[in-house]
C-alpha positions in Angstrom: -19.5 14.8 20.9 -20.7 16.8 17.9 -18.8 18.5 15.0 -19.2 19.5 11.4 -16.6 18.8 8.8 -16.1 19.7 5.2 -16.0 16.8 2.8 -13.1 18.4 0.9 -11.0 18.5 4.1 -11.3 14.9 5.1 -11.9 12.8 2.0 -8.3 12.6 0.9 -6.9 11.3 4.2 -9.7 8.8 4.6 -8.9 7.4 1.2 -5.1 7.2 2.0 -5.5 5.4 5.3 -7.6 2.5 3.9 -4.4 0.4 3.5 -3.7 0.8 7.2 -7.1 0.1 8.5 -7.8 -2.8 6.2 -4.7 -4.7 7.4 -5.4 -7.4 9.9 -4.0 -7.1 13.4 -4.5 -8.6 16.8 -7.0 -5.9 17.7 -10.3 -5.5 16.0 -10.4 -1.8 16.8 -7.6 -1.1 14.3 -10.2 -1.4 11.6 -11.5 1.8 13.0 -10.2 5.4 13.1 -10.1 7.4 16.3 -11.4 10.9 16.0 -10.8 13.4 18.8 -12.8 16.7 18.5 -11.5 19.8 20.3 -12.1 23.5 20.1 -9.5 24.0 17.3 -10.7 21.1 15.0 -10.4 17.3 14.9 -7.5 14.9 15.3 -7.7 11.7 13.3 -5.6 8.6 14.2 -5.2 5.2 12.3 -2.9 2.3 13.0 -2.1 -1.3 12.1 0.1 -1.6 15.2 3.2 -1.3 13.1 2.5 2.0 11.3 0.4 4.8 12.8 -0.9 8.1 11.3 -2.1 11.2 13.2 -3.5 14.2 11.4 -5.2 17.4 12.4 -8.0 18.9 10.3 -10.4 21.9 10.5 -13.9 21.4 11.8 -16.6 23.3 13.6 -16.8 21.6 17.0 -20.0 22.0 19.0 -19.2 19.4 21.7 -15.6 18.0 22.2 -15.1 14.3 22.6 -13.7 11.1 21.0 -15.2 8.4 18.9 -13.9 5.2 17.2 -15.7 4.5 14.0 -15.2 1.9 11.2 -12.7 3.4 8.7 -14.1 1.8 5.6 -17.8 2.7 6.2 -16.9 6.3 7.3 -14.8 6.7 4.1 -17.6 5.4 1.9 -20.2 7.7 3.5 -18.0 10.7 3.1 -17.0 9.8 -0.5 -20.6 9.4 -1.6 -22.0 12.3 0.4 -23.7 14.8 -2.0 -22.9 18.0 -0.1 -19.8 19.5 1.4 -21.0 19.9 5.0 -21.2 16.7 7.0 -22.5 16.6 10.6 -21.1 13.9 13.0 -22.9 13.5 16.3 -22.3 10.8 19.0 -25.6 9.9 20.6 -26.4 7.1 23.2 -24.2 4.0 23.7 -21.6 4.9 21.1 -24.1 5.2 18.3 -23.0 7.8 15.8 -25.2 9.9 13.5 -23.7 11.1 10.3 -25.3 13.3 7.7 -27.4 16.5 7.4 -31.1 17.3 7.7 -31.9 15.4 4.5 -29.5 12.4 4.8 -28.9 10.3 8.0 -26.6 7.4 8.8 -26.9 5.8 12.2 -23.9 3.4 12.8 -22.3 2.0 15.9 -18.8 2.9 17.0 -16.4 1.3 19.5 -14.9 2.4 22.8 -12.3 5.1 22.0 -10.4 4.2 25.1 -9.4 0.8 23.5 -7.7 2.5 20.6 -3.8 2.0 20.8 -1.8 5.1 21.7 0.8 6.4 19.3 4.3 7.0 20.7 5.1 10.5 22.1 7.4 12.2 19.6 8.1 15.4 21.5 11.9 14.7 21.7 12.5 13.6 18.1 15.5 15.2 16.3 14.1 16.0 12.9 15.9 17.0 9.7 14.3 18.3 6.5 14.2 16.9 3.0 12.3 17.8 -0.1 9.1 15.7 -0.4 9.5 14.8 -4.1 13.0 13.1 -4.0 12.0 11.3 -0.8 8.9 10.0 -2.5 10.9 8.8 -5.5 13.4 7.1 -3.3 10.7 5.2 -1.5 8.8 4.3 -4.7 12.0 2.8 -6.2 12.7 0.8 -3.1 9.3 -0.7 -2.5 9.1 -2.0 -6.1 11.1 -4.9 -4.6 8.9 -6.8 -2.2 9.4 -10.3 -0.8 7.0 -13.2 -0.4 4.1 -12.4 2.0 5.1 -15.3 4.3 8.8 -14.3 4.4 9.8 -13.4 8.0 13.3 -12.1 7.4 13.7 -8.4 8.3 15.9 -7.6 5.4 13.3 -8.9 2.9 10.3 -7.3 4.6 12.1 -4.0 5.3 14.4 -1.5 3.6 17.8 -0.3 5.0 17.9 3.4 5.8 21.3 4.8 6.6 23.2 8.1 6.7 26.5 8.3 4.8 29.2 10.9 5.1 32.2 10.4 2.7 34.2 12.4 0.2 32.9 15.6 1.8 29.3 14.6 1.0 26.3 14.0 3.2 23.6 11.7 2.0 20.9 9.4 3.1 20.5 6.0 1.4 17.7 3.4 1.1 18.6 -0.1 0.1 16.0 -2.8 -0.7 16.3 -6.5 -1.7 14.3 -9.7 -2.1 17.3 -12.0 -2.6 17.0 -11.9 -6.4 17.6 -8.2 -6.9 18.6 -5.1 -5.0 18.1 -1.4 -5.3 20.1 1.5 -3.9 18.7 5.1 -3.8 20.7 8.1 -2.6 19.9 11.7 -1.8 22.7 14.1 -1.4 22.3 17.0 1.0 23.9 20.4 1.1 27.1 20.4 3.1 25.7 22.8 5.6 22.8 20.5 6.6 23.2 19.0 10.0 22.1 15.3 9.9 21.6 13.6 13.2 23.8 10.7 14.2 22.0 7.4 13.5 22.7 3.7 13.2 21.6 1.7 10.2 17.9 0.9 10.6 15.4 -1.4 8.8 12.0 0.2 8.0 9.1 -2.1 7.1 8.2 -1.8 3.4 4.5 -1.8 4.3 5.1 1.3 6.4 7.0 3.0 3.6 4.2 2.2 1.2 1.9 4.2 3.5 4.3 7.1 3.8 4.6 7.5 0.0 0.8 8.1 -0.2 1.2 11.3 1.7 4.3 12.6 -0.1 3.6 15.2 -2.8 5.7 16.5 -5.7 6.3 19.8 -3.9 7.2 21.0 -0.4 9.4 19.9 2.5 8.9 17.1 5.0 10.8 16.3 8.2 12.3 12.9 9.1 13.2 11.8 12.6 14.4 8.7 14.4 13.2 8.0 18.0 14.1 4.9 19.9 12.6 2.1 17.8 10.6 4.4 15.4 11.0 6.1 12.1 8.9 9.3 11.9 7.8 11.4 8.9 6.2 14.7 9.6 4.2 17.0 7.3 2.3 20.2 8.0 -0.8 18.5 9.4 0.2 14.8 9.5 2.7 12.6 11.2 3.4 9.0 10.3 5.2 6.8 12.8 6.7 3.4 11.8 8.0 0.7 14.2 11.4 -0.5 13.0 12.3 -4.1 12.3 14.9 -6.0 14.3 17.6 -7.8 12.4 20.7 -7.4 10.3 20.7 -6.2 6.7 23.3 -8.0 4.5 26.5 -6.3 3.5 25.8 -5.0 0.0 28.7 -2.8 -0.9 30.6 -5.5 -2.8 27.5 -6.4 -4.8 27.1 -2.9 -6.2 30.8 -2.5 -7.2 31.2 -2.5 -11.0 34.0 -2.3 -13.6 33.5 0.2 -16.3 35.0 -2.2 -18.9 31.8 -4.2 -18.7 29.4 -1.3 -19.4 26.8 -1.6 -22.2 24.9 1.6 -23.0 21.3 1.0 -24.2 18.3 3.2 -25.1 16.0 2.9 -22.1 12.7 3.1 -24.0 13.8 0.7 -26.7 14.9 -2.1 -24.3 11.8 -1.6 -22.2 9.4 -2.0 -25.1 11.4 -5.1 -26.4 11.1 -6.7 -23.0 7.4 -6.0 -22.7 6.9 -7.8 -26.0 9.0 -10.7 -24.8 7.0 -10.9 -21.6 3.7 -11.5 -23.4 4.2 -15.3 -23.4 5.4 -15.5 -19.8 3.5 -17.3 -17.1 3.9 -18.2 -13.4 6.0 -21.2 -14.3 7.9 -19.6 -17.2 9.2 -16.1 -16.2 12.6 -16.0 -17.7 14.1 -14.7 -20.9 17.5 -15.5 -22.4 19.8 -12.6 -23.3 22.4 -13.4 -25.9 25.1 -10.7 -26.2 27.3 -11.1 -29.2 29.2 -8.7 -31.5 27.2 -5.4 -31.6 24.0 -7.4 -31.1 21.6 -8.4 -28.4 19.1 -11.2 -29.0 16.4 -11.8 -26.4 14.3 -14.9 -26.6 11.6 -16.4 -24.4 10.1 -19.9 -24.4 7.0 -21.1 -22.8 6.2 -24.8 -23.6 2.5 -24.1 -22.6 2.1 -21.3 -25.2 5.0 -20.9 -27.6 8.2 -18.8 -28.0 9.3 -15.4 -29.1 12.6 -13.6 -30.0 13.7 -10.2 -31.0 17.1 -8.6 -31.5 18.6 -5.1 -31.4 21.9 -3.4 -32.2 24.1 -2.5 -29.3 27.7 -1.5 -28.8 29.3 -4.8 -27.7 32.7 -6.0 -28.6 33.6 -8.7 -26.0 33.3 -12.4 -25.8 29.7 -13.7 -26.1 27.5 -13.8 -23.0 24.4 -16.0 -22.8 22.5 -15.3 -19.6 18.8 -15.5 -18.4 17.0 -12.8 -16.4 13.4 -12.2 -15.4 12.3 -9.4 -17.9 9.6 -8.2 -15.5 12.4 -7.1 -13.0 14.3 -5.3 -15.7 11.2 -3.5 -16.9 10.5 -2.3 -13.4 14.1 -1.0 -13.1 13.8 0.8 -16.5 10.6 2.5 -15.3 12.4 3.7 -12.2 15.4 5.2 -14.0 15.2 8.8 -15.3 16.9 9.6 -18.5 17.0 8.3 -22.1 20.1 6.0 -21.7 20.9 3.3 -19.3 24.0 1.3 -18.5 24.0 -2.4 -18.1 27.2 -3.6 -16.4 27.4 -7.4 -17.2 30.5 -9.3 -16.2 29.6 -12.9 -17.1 26.7 -15.5 -17.1 26.9 -16.2 -13.3 27.5 -12.7 -12.0 24.8 -10.1 -11.2 23.9 -7.4 -13.7 24.2 -3.8 -12.4 21.8 -1.3 -14.0 21.8 2.5 -13.7 21.1 5.7 -15.7 23.9 7.3 -17.8 23.2 10.7 -16.2 21.5 10.1 -12.9 23.7 8.1 -10.5 21.4 8.4 -7.5 19.7 5.1 -8.3 21.3 1.8 -9.0 19.8 -1.7 -9.2 21.2 -5.2 -9.3 19.6 -8.2 -10.7 20.7 -11.8 -10.3 20.8 -14.2 -13.3 18.2 -17.0 -13.5 18.7 -20.7 -14.2 16.5 -21.9 -17.1 
């Protein structure tokens, strides 16, 4: 096999797949990428056995064939290569020459026949969605990640479902780690035909790989096939194996009563909480929120370092509420909300706090109080 690629055509995808190929699996070959060269260019494949990527890229192919080559080393060679044209040539016994007349790398590959096959997606029913809102939905969902050793599907994955109600069609992604929950919606035009689908749980690790390939412009296609979630771009396809399990019923958790709403400036509360987080540590993560008449006092105590407190004026005319939250979680929520004002819906010290933007209702997050 022998082909010539342009550095500009391949560097970006090699960078983005490093999260896949660096993830440990039961097969050593998943640390490699599979490259198939044909007359019309090359096809590149990467997988961690849960998430797979396949992309097609232009190349000048002199001899068709397939190679499996270490993804990290190939990326580093391409990244540091001083010119745009890069020759790739398989010689004897799976040794691969990479370079040009002035620069030569000689590295060993693996048997391409051992590389896992991606599922055949010829019969997938796709529907289209704008790339940017899908990217934002995923980013807001994967903020919430569980412990690395947690095996529960609803912690490791995010719920994906189609909702048709009140003459609206939407898709929704819900994510939780047991202490907080996020809900992101995207509303489609009424004329869009969304395929029938059951609720599914998509691994957050796979969604994290998807978001790397989503830009701020353009259209992508989403499809469901048997036990897989598929995202298709112009030249790339990402296939994610779904998780088995039940996602908790969440509708009652996100219900709120308007009488408990508190409107706050998003930037102001974010900066206040950043200042209160300076003294936090692994053992002391919480801050106390003291809501009283037209005033919010936030205080944090760390016996190992010291304490801090800061107050701000708010519109609050109910009975006092004294409750503790992890300020890091609220900061992440504030960063995910678009708009200048946010609404905190707080019922009492032992009930979850619901947070959303004043203007944009497509994203909502719930945070549970802490015990300090």
